C-alpha positions in Angstrom: 24.0 4.6 -1.9 25.8 1.3 -1.5 24.0 -2.0 -1.2 24.0 -4.1 2.0 26.4 -6.9 2.7 25.0 -10.3 2.5 25.3 -11.2 6.2 27.0 -9.3 8.9 30.1 -11.2 10.1 29.3 -11.3 13.8 30.2 -14.1 16.2 28.1 -13.0 19.1 26.1 -16.0 20.3 23.1 -13.9 21.4 22.9 -12.2 18.0 23.0 -15.6 16.2 20.3 -17.0 18.5 18.2 -13.8 18.0 18.4 -14.1 14.2 17.3 -17.7 14.3 14.5 -16.9 16.8 13.1 -14.1 14.5 13.4 -16.3 11.4 11.3 -19.0 13.0 8.8 -16.3 14.1 8.7 -14.9 10.5 8.0 -18.4 9.1 5.1 -18.8 11.6 3.9 -15.3 10.7 3.9 -16.3 7.0 1.5 -19.1 7.8 -0.9 -16.4 9.2 -0.4 -14.3 6.1 -1.2 -17.3 3.9 -4.4 -17.9 5.9 -5.4 -14.3 5.3 -4.6 -14.5 1.6 -6.7 -17.6 1.3 -9.6 -15.8 2.9 -9.5 -13.0 0.3 -9.2 -15.4 -2.7 -10.6 -19.0 -2.3 -12.2 -19.4 1.2 -15.8 -20.7 0.9 -18.4 -18.3 2.3 -19.4 -20.7 5.1 -15.8 -21.1 6.2 -15.7 -17.6 7.7 -16.3 -18.6 11.3 -13.6 -21.3 11.3 -11.2 -18.9 9.6 -11.8 -16.3 12.3 -10.9 -18.9 15.0 -7.8 -19.9 13.1 -6.6 -16.4 12.8 -7.4 -15.7 16.5 -5.3 -18.7 17.7 -2.5 -17.9 15.3 -2.3 -14.3 16.5 -2.2 -15.4 20.1 0.7 -17.8 19.4 2.7 -15.2 17.4 2.1 -12.6 20.1 3.3 -14.9 22.8 6.4 -15.6 20.8 7.0 -11.9 20.1 6.7 -10.9 23.7 8.7 -13.8 25.3 11.1 -13.1 28.1 13.8 -14.8 26.1 13.4 -12.5 23.2 13.7 -9.5 25.5 16.9 -11.0 27.0 18.5 -11.6 23.7 17.8 -8.0 22.5 19.2 -6.6 25.7 22.3 -8.7 25.4 22.9 -7.6 21.9 22.4 -3.9 22.8 25.5 -4.3 25.1 27.7 -6.3 22.8 30.7 -4.4 21.3 30.9 -6.6 18.2 27.2 -6.0 17.4 27.5 -2.3 18.1 30.4 -2.1 15.6 28.3 -3.3 12.7 25.9 -0.8 11.2 23.5 -3.5 9.9 23.4 -5.2 13.2 22.8 -1.9 15.0 19.9 -1.1 12.7 18.5 -4.6 13.3 18.7 -4.5 17.0 17.3 -0.9 17.2 14.2 -1.9 15.2 13.8 -5.2 17.1 13.7 -3.2 20.3 11.0 -1.0 18.9 8.9 -4.0 17.9 9.4 -5.7 21.2 8.6 -2.7 23.3 5.4 -2.1 21.4 4.3 -5.8 21.5 4.7 -6.2 25.2 2.3 -3.3 25.8 -0.5 -5.2 24.2 -2.4 -7.8 26.2 -2.9 -11.1 24.5 -6.7 -11.0 24.7 -6.7 -7.7 22.8 -4.5 -9.1 20.1 -6.8 -12.1 19.7 -9.9 -9.9 19.6 -8.4 -7.7 16.9 -7.6 -10.8 14.7 -11.0 -12.3 15.2 -12.8 -9.0 14.5 -10.7 -8.5 11.4 -11.7 -11.9 10.0 -15.5 -11.8 10.9 -15.6 -8.1 10.0 -14.3 -8.7 6.6 -17.0 -11.3 5.9 -19.6 -8.8 7.2 -18.2 -6.1 4.9 -18.5 -8.3 1.9 -22.1 -9.0 2.6 -22.9 -5.4 3.3 -21.1 -4.2 0.2 -22.9 -6.8 -2.0 -26.3 -5.6 -0.5 -25.2 -1.9 -0.3 -26.4 -1.8 3.3 -24.1 0.0 5.8 -26.2 -1.2 8.7 -24.9 -4.8 8.2 -21.3 -3.6 8.7 -21.9 -0.9 11.3 -21.6 -3.3 14.4 -18.2 -4.5 13.2 -17.0 -1.0 12.4 -18.0 0.1 15.9 -16.3 -3.0 17.4 -13.1 -2.3 15.4 -13.0 1.3 16.5 -13.5 0.3 20.1 -10.7 -2.3 19.9 -8.4 0.2 18.2 -9.0 2.8 20.8 -8.1 0.3 23.5 -5.0 -0.6 21.5 -3.9 3.0 21.2 -4.3 3.5 24.9 -2.2 0.5 25.7 0.5 1.6 23.3 0.7 5.2 24.4 0.2 4.7 28.1 -2.0 7.8 28.1 -5.7 6.8 27.7 -7.7 9.0 25.4 -4.8 11.1 24.1 -3.2 11.1 20.6 -4.9 7.8 19.8 -4.8 8.3 16.0 -1.1 9.3 16.0 -0.3 6.2 18.0 -2.2 3.9 15.5 -0.7 5.7 12.5 2.8 5.1 13.9 2.4 1.3 13.3 2.1 2.0 9.5 4.2 5.1 9.1 6.7 5.4 11.9 7.3 8.9 13.1 4.4 10.5 11.2 1.9 12.6 13.0 -1.6 14.0 12.3 -0.2 17.5 12.4 2.4 16.7 9.8 -0.1 14.9 7.6 -2.5 17.9 7.8 0.4 20.1 6.7 1.3 18.0 3.7 -2.3 17.3 2.7 -3.2 21.0 3.1 -0.7 22.0 0.4 -1.8 19.2 -1.9 -5.5 19.8 -1.4 -5.4 23.4 -2.2 -3.5 22.7 -5.5 -5.7 19.7 -6.3 -9.0 21.7 -6.1 -7.5 24.4 -8.3 -6.4 21.9 -10.9 -9.7 20.0 -10.7 -11.6 23.3 -11.4 -9.4 23.7 -14.6 -10.2 20.2 -15.7 -14.0 20.6 -15.2 -14.1 23.9 -17.0 -11.9 22.8 -19.9 -13.4 22.4 -23.3 -10.9 19.7 -24.2 -13.1 16.6 -24.3 -11.2 13.3 -24.1 -12.5 10.2 -26.0 -11.9 7.2 -23.7 -13.9 4.7 -25.8 -10.7 2.7 -26.6 -10.3 1.7 -22.9 -14.0 0.9 -22.3 -14.7 -1.5 -25.2 -15.5 -5.0 -24.0 -12.6 -7.5 -24.0 -12.2 -11.1 -22.8 -11.3 -11.4 -19.2 -8.8 -14.3 -19.7 -7.1 -12.2 -22.4 -6.8 -9.3 -19.8 -5.2 -11.7 -17.3 -2.7 -12.9 -19.9 -1.8 -9.3 -20.8 -1.3 -8.3 -17.2 0.9 -11.3 -16.5 3.0 -10.5 -19.6 3.4 -6.9 -18.6 4.5 -7.7 -15.1 6.9 -10.4 -16.2 8.4 -7.8 -18.6 8.7 -5.2 -15.9 10.6 -7.6 -13.7 8.2 -9.6 -11.4 9.5 -13.1 -11.0 6.6 -15.6 -11.5 8.8 -18.5 -10.4 8.7 -16.8 -7.0 5.1 -15.5 -7.2 1.6 -15.8 -8.7 -1.4 -13.9 -9.8 -5.0 -14.5 -8.6 -8.4 -12.9 -8.6 -10.1 -11.1 -5.7 -12.7 -8.4 -4.9 -10.2 -5.9 -3.5 -6.7 -6.3 -5.1 -3.7 -6.7 -2.8 -0.2 -8.1 -2.6 1.1 -10.5 -0.1 4.8 -11.1 0.5 5.0 -14.3 2.5 8.7 -14.8 2.5 11.6 -15.9 0.3 10.3 -17.2 -3.0 6.6 -16.5 -2.4 5.1 -13.2 -3.3 1.5 -13.2 -4.5 -0.4 -10.6 -6.5 -4.2 -10.3 -6.9 -6.2 -8.4 -9.5 -9.8 -7.8 -10.5 -11.2 -7.6 -14.0 -14.3 -6.3 -15.8 -15.2 -6.7 -19.4 -15.4 -3.0 -20.2 -12.3 -1.9 -18.2 -9.1 -3.4 -19.5 -7.0 -0.3 -18.7 -8.1 -0.5 -15.1 -6.9 -4.1 -14.8 -3.6 -3.1 -16.3 -3.2 -0.2 -13.9 -4.1 -2.4 -11.0 -1.6 -5.1 -12.1 1.1 -2.4 -12.2 0.0 -1.1 -8.8 0.0 -4.5 -7.0 3.0 -5.5 -9.1 4.9 -2.5 -7.7 4.2 -3.8 -4.2 5.4 -7.3 -5.4 8.6 -5.9 -6.8 9.4 -4.3 -3.5 8.6 -7.6 -1.7 10.9 -9.6 -4.0 13.6 -6.9 -3.7 13.8 -7.1 0.1 16.7 -9.2 1.4 14.6 -12.1 2.6 17.1 -14.8 1.9 19.8 -14.6 4.6 17.9 -11.9 6.5 14.4 -13.2 6.6 12.7 -12.3 9.9 15.0 -9.4 10.6 14.0 -5.7 10.2 16.7 -5.2 7.6 14.6 -7.5 5.3 11.3 -5.7 6.0 9.7 -2.6 4.4 10.3 0.8 6.0 6.7 1.9 6.1 3.5 1.6 4.2 4.1 5.0 2.7 7.4 3.8 1.1 5.7 0.5 0.1 2.9 2.5 -1.5 5.5 4.7 -3.3 6.7 1.6 -5.1 3.2 0.6 -6.3 2.2 4.1 -7.3 5.5 4.8 -9.2 4.9 1.7 -11.4 1.2 2.3 -11.8 1.3 6.1 -12.5 4.8 7.5 -13.3 5.7 4.5 -15.4 2.3 2.9 -16.4 0.5 6.0 -17.5 3.4 7.5 -19.3 3.6 8.0 -23.1 6.8 5.9 -23.2 5.2 2.9 -21.5 2.1 3.2 -23.7 4.3 3.3 -26.7 5.9 0.0 -25.7 2.7 -1.7 -24.6 0.4 -0.7 -27.4 1.3 -3.5 -29.8 0.8 -6.0 -26.9 -2.7 -4.6 -26.3 -3.6 -5.3 -29.9 -2.0 -8.7 -29.7 -3.9 -9.8 -26.5 -7.1 -7.8 -26.7 -7.7 -7.5 -30.5 -9.6 -4.6 -31.8 -9.6 -2.6 -28.5 -6.6 -0.5 -29.6 -6.7 -1.0 -33.4 -6.5 2.4 -35.1 -5.8 4.2 -31.8 -2.7 6.4 -31.7 -0.4 6.5 -28.7 -1.5 10.0 -28.0 -5.2 9.0 -28.0 -4.3 6.0 -25.8 -2.4 8.3 -23.4 -5.4 10.7 -23.1 -7.9 7.8 -22.5 -5.7 6.1 -19.9 -5.1 9.5 -18.1 -8.6 11.0 -18.3 -9.2 13.1 -15.2 -12.8 12.6 -14.1 -14.2 12.5 -10.6 -15.3 9.0 -9.5 -17.2 7.6 -6.5 -14.7 4.7 -6.2 -11.2 5.3 -4.8 -9.4 2.5 -6.6 -10.9 3.6 -10.0 -10.1 7.3 -9.5 -7.7 9.3 -11.6 -4.4 10.5 -10.3 -5.7 14.0 -9.5 -8.9 13.2 -7.5 -7.5 10.0 -5.9 -5.8 12.1 -3.1 -9.1 13.8 -2.3 -10.5 10.3 -1.5 -7.6 9.6 0.8 -8.0 13.0 2.6 -11.6 12.2 3.2 -10.8 8.8 4.7 -8.0 10.3 6.8 -10.3 12.9 8.3 -13.1 10.5 9.0 -11.1 7.7 10.5 -9.1 10.1 12.7 -12.4 11.7 13.8 -13.9 8.3 14.7 -10.9 7.2 16.6 -10.7 10.5 18.6 -14.4 10.4 19.3 -15.3 13.4 17.2 -17.5 11.5 14.7 -20.0 8.8 15.7 -19.6 5.8 13.4 -23.4 5.7 12.9 -23.1 9.0 11.1 -20.4 7.9 8.7 -22.5 7.3 5.6 -24.3 10.6 5.5 -21.2 12.5 6.3 -19.3 10.6 3.6 -21.9 11.5 1.1 -21.8 15.2 2.0 -18.0 15.3 1.6 -18.1 13.6 -1.8 -20.6 16.1 -3.0 -18.5 19.0 -1.7 -15.1 17.8 -3.0 -16.1 16.0 -6.2 -19.6 17.3 -7.0 -21.0 13.8 -7.1 -24.3 12.5 -5.5 -23.7 9.2 -3.8 -26.8 7.0 -4.4 -25.9 3.9 -2.4 -23.6 2.7 0.4 -21.6 0.4 -2.0 -20.3 3.4 -3.9 -20.0 5.3 -0.7 -18.6 4.3 2.7 -18.5 0.5 2.0 -16.1 0.5 -1.0 -12.9 -0.1 1.0 -11.9 -3.2 2.9 -9.5 -1.6 5.3 -11.8 -0.8 8.2 -13.2 -4.3 8.2 -9.7 -5.5 8.8 -9.5 -3.1 11.9 -6.8 -1.1 10.0 -7.1 2.4 11.4 -4.3 4.9 10.7 -3.5 3.2 7.3 -5.2 5.5 4.8 -2.8 8.5 4.8 0.0 6.3 3.7 -1.5 6.1 0.2 -1.1 9.8 -0.5 2.2 9.9 1.3 3.2 7.2 -1.1 2.1 9.3 -4.0 4.4 12.1 -2.7 7.3 9.8 -2.3 6.7 8.3 -5.8 6.9 11.7 -7.4 10.1 12.5 -5.5 11.7 9.2 -6.5 10.7 9.8 -10.2 12.5 13.2 -10.2 15.6 11.6 -8.7 15.6 8.7 -11.2 15.5 11.2 -14.0 18.7 12.6 -12.7 20.4 9.3 -12.1 19.1 7.6 -15.2 19.2 10.3 -17.9 17.9 8.0 -20.7 15.1 6.7 -18.5 12.2 7.6 -20.9 13.9 6.3 -23.9 14.6 2.9 -22.2 11.0 2.6 -21.0 9.7 3.2 -24.6 11.8 0.2 -25.6 10.5 -2.0 -22.8 13.7 -1.8 -20.8 12.7 -1.4 -17.2 15.8 -2.8 -15.6 17.4 0.6 -14.9 14.3 1.9 -13.1 13.9 -1.3 -11.2 17.6 -1.4 -10.4 17.4 2.1 -9.0 14.6 1.2 -6.6 16.4 -2.1 -5.6 19.7 -0.4 -4.9 18.3 2.7 -3.2 15.2 1.5 -1.4 14.6 -2.2 -1.4 18.0 -3.5 -0.1 18.0 -1.2 2.9 14.9 -2.6 4.6 14.3 -0.7 7.8 17.9 0.5 8.1 16.6 4.1 7.7 13.3 5.8 8.5 11.1 6.9 5.6 11.9 10.6 5.6 15.5 9.9 6.6 15.9 7.8 3.4 14.3 10.6 1.4 16.8 13.1 2.6 19.7 10.7 1.9 18.5 10.1 -1.6 17.4 13.6 -2.6 18.8 16.0 -0.1 15.3 17.0 1.0 12.6 15.8 3.3 9.1 14.8 2.2 7.1 17.5 0.4 3.9 17.8 -1.6 5.7 19.9 -4.2 7.0 17.2 -6.5 3.6 15.6 -6.7 1.9 19.0 -7.3 4.3 19.7 -10.1 3.8 16.3 -11.6 0.0 16.7 -11.5 0.1 20.2 -12.9 2.2 19.1 -15.9 -0.3 16.3 -16.5 -3.4 18.6 -16.4 -1.7 21.1 -18.7 -0.8 18.4 -21.2 -4.3 16.8 -21.2 -6.5 19.9 -20.8 -4.4 22.8 -22.0 
């Protein structure tokens, strides 16, 4: 697929005014994103109330700008301009602008403000509840977030009480439905449980001691930054910081920020997390934010596609024998004795050990998707009124026992481990496993288009893989829908099969 032109050569005055209007909106939006980033990294605990007020006011101003009559007039004028309609990039831009505008005008300003305020205060309550492992401290904010999301869904759909979850999910994964997710997840779940049974019954014991030895946290940070710089993350246009729940923020041209967390006995987790968030960061840096900032053509297609970038770098690249062959000398250099005397094969087994875990972000590739399926089922049920939020903790614990055979002993390792619901993000979780499916699909296609892919990775040459994602995914922004892009690149729509095959090969290699 060809890359995009730098700027469409269009002289339509309305289109030029529209581009400038959206650029200014994006700059204002980046201020709101920066405020959110600060809350997750450096905000003093007692500053939570002020931050909630700041975010509430910012959200109101941005909503007013995104629903103005002038914006609607400009979009309508461009939709009827022959010069605009003759340019495929401009057509895609205006099409997506219309979608965004029509969605935004359905939401009353007070609801937008309430959601922003609830997200800020709810996040603070979640942190306290998680630290004390007490779900009751977070429950009122979970309930409020669900109520607000139900109201939001009703406003967007225009049909109160119907298809609320699908309406919310469409914000994150446009065009996706619960029925389609159930179909994809059903195939994957069945295969995952079979593979997990093979793992648990295998006599092949993996020695993971080389990745659990204690190492200096500052040395881990230095190693992670070195790896991400080598992979292609531009630190002149980004930075790395610490947080409780790692994330990536792409504010705009020249400013993409990664966060990570570290623990003394888990250096491989910090590397995996750096590769994961770094994958998001590479996508953000690859979007055409220079001349196109604020336009849909410079924004990510969906969270599923965004997640495919992080999971591809974390798993398909970062857990491969080839990557570990390249990184092993660096591990010794930065972390000392942690990898001394450990072969690449032993390192591969330790990094890829498949073992059920209570914590989603620390889970192996196989059981990770079971965590996502649980969250999808529960958040959909809460939004649709099928599960009372007060019953979440015991239901969560039952499901973990059923799926993973683990007994949850406290709320922190149970229903309080994820930040998303505190941010009022409902309909978000399925995109993680959809991202895994897309990542496996891209990996197969890269193997065809870059025949010496593995050899290059073993030498530390990541440019061809990054170049493939830049050319085929990043530069297109929202020009195509997620599954439309998948069909254009591979000839097929989204399927669980590539991921199932990938996981099956890994289980066979590790556990015979």
